[in-house]
PATOR-68662 format. One line per field, with one value per residue: residue number from 1; residue in one letter; chain; x, z, y of N, C-alpha, C in turn. Coordinates in steps of 0.1 Angstrom, whole numbers, m for minus. Atoms other than C-alpha are relative to their C-alpha. Layout:
BEGIN
resi = (NUM, ...)
resn = (a, ...)
chain = (A, ...)
n.xx = (X, ...)
n.zz = (Z, ...)
n.yy = (Y, ...)
ca.xx = (X, ...)
ca.zz = (Z, ...)
ca.yy = (Y, ...)
c.xx = (X, ...)
c.zz = (Z, ...)
c.yy = (Y, ...)
//
This chain:
BEGIN
resi = (1, 2, 3, 4, 5, 6, 7, 8, 9, 10, 11, 12, 13, 14, 15, 16, 17, 18, 19, 20, 21, 22, 23, 24, 25, 26, 27, 28, 29, 30, 31, 32, 33, 34, 35, 36, 37, 38, 39, 40, 41, 42, 43, 44, 45, 46, 47, 48, 49, 50, 51, 52, 53, 54, 55, 56, 57, 58, 59, 60, 61, 62, 63, 64, 65, 66, 67, 68, 69, 70, 71, 72, 73, 74, 75, 76, 77, 78, 79, 80, 81, 82, 83, 84, 85, 86, 87)
resn = (x, x, x, x, x, x, x, x, x, x, x, x, x, x, x, x, x, x, x, x, x, x, x, x, x, x, x, x, x, x, x, x, x, x, x, x, x, x, x, x, x, x, x, x, x, x, x, x, x, x, x, x, x, x, x, x, x, x, x, x, x, x, x, x, x, x, x, x, x, x, x, x, x, x, x, x, x, x, x, x, x, x, x, x, x, x, x)
chain = (A, A, A, A, A, A, A, A, A, A, A, A, A, A, A, A, A, A, A, A, A, A, A, A, A, A, A, A, A, A, A, A, A, A, A, A, A, A, A, A, A, A, A, A, A, A, A, A, A, A, A, A, A, A, A, A, A, A, A, A, A, A, A, A, A, A, A, A, A, A, A, A, A, A, A, A, A, A, A, A, A, A, A, A, A, A, A)
n.xx = (8, m8, m6, 10, 2, m12, 1, 11, m5, m10, 6, 4, 14, 5, 11, 2, 5, 1, m3, 2, m10, 3, m7, 6, 2, 0, 6, m3, 6, m10, 5, m11, 4, m10, m12, 2, 5, 6, 2, 7, m2, 9, 6, 14, 1, 9, m3, 8, m7, m3, m10, 5, m7, 4, m9, 0, 13, 0, m6, 9, 6, 14, 11, 8, 8, m9, m5, 10, 2, m12, 2, 10, m6, m9, 7, 5, m11, m4, 11, m3, m12, 4, 8, m10, m8, m14, m6)
n.zz = (0, 0, 13, 10, m3, 4, 15, 3, m4, 10, 14, 6, 4, 7, m7, m13, 0, m12, 2, m12, 0, m10, 0, m10, m13, 0, 11, 0, 11, 4, 8, 5, 7, 1, m6, m14, m2, m13, 0, m12, 0, m9, 6, 3, 8, 12, 9, 12, 11, m3, m10, m13, m10, 2, 7, 14, 7, 10, 13, 5, 12, 1, m2, m13, 1, m2, m13, m9, 2, m6, m15, m5, 0, m11, m12, m1, m3, m15, m8, 1, m8, m14, m3, 1, m13, 1, m11)
n.yy = (m12, m12, m1, m5, m14, m7, m1, m10, m13, m4, 0, m13, 1, m11, m6, 6, 14, 7, 15, 8, 11, 10, 12, 9, m5, m14, m6, m14, m7, m9, m11, m7, m12, m10, 5, 3, 13, 3, 15, 6, 15, 8, 12, m3, m12, 0, m11, m3, m5, m14, m1, 1, m8, m14, m8, 5, m1, m10, 6, 9, m5, 5, m10, 1, 12, 11, 0, 5, 14, 6, m1, 10, 14, 2, 1, 13, 9, m2, 7, 15, 3, 0, 13, 11, 1, 1, 7)
ca.xx = (0, 27, 45, 13, 8, 43, 39, 6, 24, 49, 25, 21, m17, m35, m64, m75, m82, m92, m82, m92, m65, m70, m49, m54, m51, m55, m74, m68, m86, m60, m70, m46, m50, m24, 5, m9, m19, m43, m45, m71, m66, m88, m107, m142, m137, m163, m158, m181, m172, m163, m136, m142, m117, m127, m95, m100, m137, m130, m111, m142, m155, m189, m220, m246, m268, m238, m224, m257, m261, m225, m232, m263, m244, m217, m242, m258, m224, m216, m250, m240, m206, m224, m244, m212, m197, m160, m138)
ca.zz = (0, 9, m24, m44, m25, m31, m69, m69, m52, m81, m111, m134, m134, m158, m135, m99, m90, m63, m59, m35, m26, m6, 5, 30, 61, 51, 29, 18, m2, m20, m32, m54, m66, m77, m66, m31, m17, 11, 23, 50, 59, 76, 71, 68, 42, 16, m14, m40, m72, m55, m33, 4, 21, 26, 12, m21, m28, m48, m74, m79, m115, m108, m114, m86, m98, m101, m68, m50, m66, m56, m20, m18, m29, m4, 24, 15, 15, 50, 62, 49, 67, 100, 97, 92, 124, 126, 147)
ca.yy = (0, 25, 18, 25, 57, 68, 61, 81, 110, 112, 108, 138, 139, 162, 169, 162, 126, 103, 66, 39, 14, m18, m47, m75, m54, m18, 6, 42, 68, 89, 124, 143, 179, 205, 183, 179, 145, 135, 99, 90, 53, 27, m5, 11, 38, 48, 70, 85, 101, 134, 147, 140, 162, 199, 214, 195, 201, 232, 210, 189, 193, 176, 195, 199, 170, 146, 157, 151, 117, 108, 120, 98, 67, 74, 79, 46, 29, 43, 29, m6, m4, 4, m29, m50, m64, m59, m81)
c.xx = (9, 8, m9, m2, 11, 0, m10, 5, 9, m6, m3, m14, m5, m11, m1, m6, m1, 1, m3, 9, m4, 10, m6, m3, m2, m8, 3, m7, 10, m6, 12, m5, 12, 13, m1, m7, m6, m3, m6, 1, m9, m7, m15, m2, m11, 4, m9, 8, 3, 10, m7, 6, m2, 9, 1, m13, 0, 6, m10, m8, m15, m10, m9, m8, 9, 6, m10, m2, 12, m1, m10, 5, 10, m7, m6, 11, 4, m11, 3, 12, m5, m7, 10, 7, 15, 6, 6)
c.zz = (0, m13, m10, 3, m4, m15, m4, 3, m11, m14, m5, m5, m7, 7, 14, 0, 14, m3, 13, m1, 12, m1, 11, 13, 1, m12, 1, m11, m2, m9, m4, m8, 1, 7, 15, 1, 14, 1, 13, m2, 10, m7, m4, m7, m11, m8, m11, m11, 2, 11, 14, 9, m3, m8, m15, m7, m11, m14, m6, m12, m2, 1, 12, 0, 2, 14, 10, m1, 6, 15, 5, m1, 11, 14, 1, 3, 15, 8, m1, 9, 15, 4, 0, 13, m3, 12, 10)
c.yy = (12, 2, 6, 15, 9, 2, 11, 14, 6, 0, 14, m1, 13, 7, m7, m13, m5, m15, m7, m12, m10, m12, m9, 6, 15, 5, 15, 6, 12, 11, 8, 12, 10, m5, m3, m14, m1, m15, m4, m16, m6, m11, 3, 13, m1, 12, 1, 5, 15, 0, 0, 10, 15, 8, m3, 2, 10, m5, m10, 6, m5, 11, m3, m13, m13, m1, m5, m15, m8, 0, m10, m14, m2, m1, m14, m10, 0, m7, m15, m3, m1, m13, m12, m2, m2, m7, 10)
//
């Protein structure tokens, strides 16, 4: 996971992006904009088709309808996580 995050931090991206990475014992949502990188980690992450982190939302090119739809999907996914028992 750390190697993948390191590679993403060095990629010359043409526009802001978000990525979800998972391995056997960890998960990360990587948000990249203007050469900056944010990487929340944890086993119960959800991510829609929009930036999650407040300092990156200005880079989101989604229109209001798409953003609302993405937010609804993310809210539904978070609800599913709450019903799953974790060890």
